[in-house]
C-alpha positions in Angstrom: -29.2 72.2 20.2 -28.3 72.5 24.3 -30.9 74.2 26.3 -30.2 77.2 28.2 -30.9 76.6 32.0 -31.3 80.0 33.7 -31.5 78.6 37.4 -28.3 76.8 37.1 -26.1 80.0 35.1 -27.7 81.9 37.9 -26.5 79.6 40.4 -22.9 79.7 38.8 -22.8 83.4 39.0 -23.7 83.5 42.2 -20.9 80.9 43.0 -18.5 83.0 40.7 -19.5 86.5 42.5 -19.1 84.4 46.0 -15.3 83.2 45.1 -14.8 86.8 44.2 -15.7 88.1 47.1 -13.8 86.0 49.7 -10.8 86.6 47.9 -11.5 90.2 47.7 -11.8 90.3 51.6 -8.5 87.5 52.2 -6.6 89.9 50.1 -7.6 93.0 52.3 -7.2 91.0 55.1 -3.7 90.1 54.4 -3.2 94.7 53.9 -3.7 94.3 50.4 -4.6 98.3 49.5 -8.0 98.5 48.4 -7.1 100.4 45.0 -4.3 97.9 43.9 -6.9 95.2 44.4 -9.3 97.1 42.5 -7.1 97.5 39.5 -5.5 94.0 39.7 -9.3 92.5 39.6 -9.8 94.9 36.2 -6.8 94.2 34.9 -7.8 90.1 35.5 -11.4 90.7 34.3 -10.5 92.1 30.7 -7.6 90.3 29.8 -9.9 87.1 30.9 -12.5 88.3 28.5 -10.1 89.8 25.6 -8.6 86.1 25.8 -12.3 84.9 25.6 -14.1 87.3 23.5 -11.3 89.0 21.1 -10.8 93.0 22.0 -13.4 94.4 19.7 -15.9 92.6 21.8 -14.4 93.5 25.0 -14.9 97.5 23.5 -18.7 97.0 22.8 -19.6 95.3 26.2 -17.4 98.2 28.1 -18.5 101.1 26.0 -21.6 101.3 27.9 -19.8 101.0 31.4 -19.1 104.9 31.9 -23.0 105.5 32.1 -23.9 102.7 33.8 -21.3 104.0 36.7 -22.9 107.7 36.5 -26.5 105.4 37.1 -25.2 104.2 40.1 -25.1 100.1 39.3 -21.9 99.9 41.0 -22.4 102.0 43.9 -24.5 99.4 45.8 -23.4 97.2 48.9 -22.0 94.2 47.7 -24.1 91.3 48.5 -25.2 88.0 46.8 -28.5 87.3 45.9 
C-alpha cells in the first residue's frame, strides 16, 4: 500500500491554489467580470469533480457548503499558506 505524504500533498495543494489565483488575476487584468469568472470557476470545478468522482459523491461533498459559507469559511482574504 502506498504511503501518504501529507507534506507533499499540502505542497501540491498550495501550488494548485497559486496557479488558480494567478489565472484569476490574469483574467481580471484582461477585463473579465469577476462574477462571470467566479461562475466559470465554479462550473469548471464542479464538472471536473463530477467527472472524477460521480454526481452522488459531489452532491454529498457540496451539501455542506451553505453552512460553511454562512460560517465565513470563504470570506477571508485570499492567501497562500
